[in-house]
Residue frames as qw, qx, qy, qz and C-alpha x, y, z in Angstrom:
[[0.608, -0.793, 0.016, 0.032, -31.76, -2.60, 0.08],
 [0.415, 0.719, -0.459, 0.316, -28.16, -1.43, 0.48],
 [0.861, -0.482, -0.055, 0.156, -25.71, -3.21, 2.75],
 [0.028, 0.879, -0.475, 0.041, -22.20, -2.30, 3.81],
 [0.985, -0.018, -0.004, 0.172, -19.44, -4.82, 3.15],
 [0.544, -0.590, 0.312, 0.509, -15.67, -4.76, 3.54],
 [0.411, 0.804, -0.278, -0.328, -13.90, -3.10, 0.64],
 [0.963, 0.103, 0.183, 0.171, -12.31, -5.81, -1.53],
 [0.539, 0.757, -0.159, 0.333, -9.78, -3.47, -3.13],
 [0.038, 0.684, -0.531, 0.499, -8.00, -2.62, 0.16],
 [0.570, -0.130, -0.798, 0.148, -9.17, -5.74, 2.06],
 [0.482, -0.765, -0.411, -0.118, -11.02, -3.52, 4.51],
 [0.606, -0.239, -0.227, 0.723, -7.95, -1.56, 5.64],
 [0.053, 0.947, 0.252, -0.191, -8.99, 1.80, 4.20],
 [0.269, -0.706, 0.417, 0.505, -5.43, 2.30, 2.90],
 [0.633, 0.635, -0.318, -0.308, -4.37, 2.28, -0.76],
 [0.953, -0.162, 0.245, 0.072, -3.06, -1.27, -1.25],
 [0.778, 0.429, 0.047, 0.457, -0.38, -0.08, -3.65],
 [0.462, -0.681, -0.072, 0.564, 0.77, 2.97, -1.69],
 [0.561, 0.577, 0.303, 0.512, 0.97, 5.00, -4.90],
 [0.036, 0.881, -0.017, 0.471, 1.02, 8.46, -3.37],
 [0.087, -0.577, 0.650, -0.487, 2.26, 7.46, 0.08],
 [0.296, -0.012, -0.944, 0.148, 2.09, 4.53, 2.46],
 [0.084, 0.347, 0.696, -0.623, -0.83, 6.17, 4.27],
 [0.283, 0.047, -0.378, -0.881, -2.93, 7.18, 1.23],
 [0.610, 0.157, 0.523, -0.575, -6.62, 6.38, 1.49],
 [0.409, 0.192, 0.858, 0.245, -8.14, 3.64, -0.64],
 [0.148, 0.113, -0.344, -0.920, -9.64, 5.08, -3.82],
 [0.338, -0.316, -0.802, -0.378, -12.66, 2.76, -3.65],
 [0.447, -0.629, -0.625, 0.117, -13.86, 3.15, -0.04],
 [0.061, 0.805, -0.058, 0.588, -12.22, 6.56, 0.52],
 [0.151, 0.391, -0.669, 0.614, -10.67, 5.25, 3.73],
 [0.643, -0.312, 0.175, -0.677, -13.91, 4.09, 5.35],
 [0.190, -0.250, 0.946, -0.076, -13.03, 0.37, 4.98],
 [0.434, 0.373, 0.792, -0.213, -16.61, -0.34, 3.83],
 [0.119, 0.056, -0.513, -0.848, -18.54, -0.02, 0.56],
 [0.589, 0.267, 0.406, -0.646, -22.27, 0.07, -0.17],
 [0.126, 0.082, -0.848, -0.508, -23.80, -2.50, -2.45],
 [0.676, -0.019, 0.004, -0.737, -27.40, -3.33, -3.31],
 [0.413, -0.053, 0.901, -0.123, -28.82, -6.73, -2.49],
 [0.938, -0.213, 0.239, 0.137, -28.90, -9.30, -3.97],
 [0.232, 0.839, -0.477, -0.123, -25.24, -9.46, -4.94],
 [0.985, 0.013, 0.039, 0.166, -22.64, -12.02, -5.94],
 [0.531, -0.553, 0.358, 0.533, -18.86, -12.05, -5.91],
 [0.413, 0.765, -0.255, -0.424, -17.49, -10.44, -9.06],
 [0.932, 0.105, 0.315, 0.146, -16.59, -13.22, -11.49],
 [0.554, 0.793, -0.102, 0.232, -14.46, -10.91, -13.62],
 [0.112, 0.729, -0.538, 0.408, -11.91, -10.12, -10.87],
 [0.658, -0.119, -0.728, 0.151, -12.71, -13.20, -8.75],
 [0.523, -0.776, -0.352, -0.025, -13.85, -10.90, -5.93],
 [0.652, -0.159, -0.153, 0.725, -10.44, -9.26, -5.49],
 [0.014, 0.927, 0.229, -0.297, -11.58, -5.81, -6.63],
 [0.307, -0.577, 0.434, 0.620, -8.35, -5.45, -8.63],
 [0.576, 0.639, -0.229, -0.456, -8.12, -4.78, -12.34],
 [0.951, 0.063, 0.299, 0.044, -7.52, -8.01, -14.18],
 [0.672, 0.686, -0.090, 0.264, -4.99, -6.42, -16.52],
 [0.757, -0.118, -0.253, 0.591, -2.52, -5.85, -13.70],
 [0.115, 0.592, -0.041, 0.797, -2.86, -2.09, -13.46],
 [0.243, -0.166, -0.671, 0.680, -3.08, -0.60, -9.99],
 [0.374, -0.088, -0.050, -0.922, -6.68, 0.47, -10.44],
 [0.567, 0.067, 0.652, -0.500, -10.00, -1.06, -9.35],
 [0.347, 0.228, 0.878, 0.236, -11.80, -3.71, -11.38],
 [0.161, 0.050, -0.316, -0.934, -13.70, -2.16, -14.28],
 [0.403, -0.346, -0.760, -0.376, -16.74, -4.39, -13.66],
 [0.511, -0.618, -0.581, 0.139, -17.34, -4.08, -9.90],
 [0.003, -0.889, 0.060, -0.454, -15.53, -0.79, -9.35],
 [0.240, 0.454, -0.677, 0.528, -13.25, -2.43, -6.78],
 [0.635, -0.368, 0.263, -0.626, -16.05, -3.55, -4.48],
 [0.071, -0.251, 0.964, -0.043, -15.49, -7.23, -5.28],
 [0.293, 0.381, 0.851, -0.213, -19.22, -7.82, -5.69],
 [0.140, -0.069, -0.456, -0.876, -21.92, -7.03, -8.25],
 [0.525, 0.215, 0.433, -0.700, -25.63, -6.44, -7.84],
 [0.020, -0.005, -0.901, -0.434, -27.60, -9.08, -9.75],
 [0.599, 0.102, 0.106, -0.787, -31.16, -9.41, -10.94],
 [0.919, 0.183, -0.199, -0.286, -31.03, -12.75, -12.76],
 [0.528, -0.525, 0.667, 0.031, -29.10, -15.88, -11.95],
 [0.882, 0.395, 0.256, 0.023, -28.94, -17.27, -15.47],
 [0.576, -0.341, 0.401, 0.626, -25.47, -17.64, -17.00],
 [0.286, 0.715, -0.217, -0.600, -24.69, -15.35, -19.91],
 [0.893, 0.375, 0.245, -0.029, -24.98, -17.13, -23.26],
 [0.506, 0.811, -0.262, 0.132, -21.92, -15.41, -24.68],
 [0.094, 0.667, -0.662, 0.328, -19.30, -15.85, -21.93],
 [0.749, -0.153, -0.643, -0.047, -20.89, -18.91, -20.25],
 [0.641, -0.736, -0.213, -0.031, -20.76, -17.20, -16.85],
 [0.748, -0.082, -0.125, 0.647, -17.05, -16.32, -16.85],
 [0.095, -0.915, -0.136, 0.367, -17.51, -12.58, -17.43],
 [0.403, -0.429, 0.482, 0.649, -14.66, -12.68, -19.93],
 [0.619, 0.739, 0.097, -0.248, -14.86, -11.24, -23.40],
 [0.819, 0.426, -0.016, 0.384, -12.13, -10.93, -25.96],
 [0.421, 0.562, -0.266, 0.660, -8.66, -9.54, -25.21],
 [0.393, -0.186, -0.653, 0.619, -9.15, -9.83, -21.42],
 [0.228, -0.166, 0.033, -0.959, -11.96, -7.29, -21.52],
 [0.436, 0.159, 0.693, -0.552, -15.38, -7.86, -19.94],
 [0.265, 0.369, 0.853, 0.258, -18.02, -9.70, -21.93],
 [0.087, -0.056, -0.214, -0.971, -19.95, -7.24, -24.09],
 [0.434, -0.408, -0.666, -0.450, -23.30, -8.97, -23.54],
 [0.606, -0.623, -0.489, 0.074, -23.36, -9.11, -19.72],
 [0.040, -0.913, 0.184, -0.362, -20.83, -6.38, -18.95],
 [0.329, 0.454, -0.729, 0.393, -18.54, -8.86, -17.19],
 [0.576, -0.345, 0.422, -0.609, -21.01, -9.93, -14.52],
 [0.001, 0.166, -0.983, -0.072, -21.42, -13.41, -16.05],
 [0.232, 0.440, 0.827, -0.263, -25.19, -13.36, -15.77],
 [0.019, 0.296, 0.492, 0.819, -27.86, -12.08, -18.12]]
């Protein structure tokens, strides 16, 4: 089942948080709607800590959750490789769980 939640990348404003093109540019994640669809069950993205922002400091959405701040999950068992952190080497997502932190 899909639910609508506030966009984490723009904090539900619908406006690009970095104002790259202009101060009134639409958010690239929610396209200005302030909400994003996500399938249940979901958890806060451990890779970006639910912020929706890219961990490497670039002004782009998180590469794990796509800027939504949450990830759909099927299992609730911590990943053996990253121990639930979602982190791999060189600040990239874990290669085993894809940065979700669960297997």
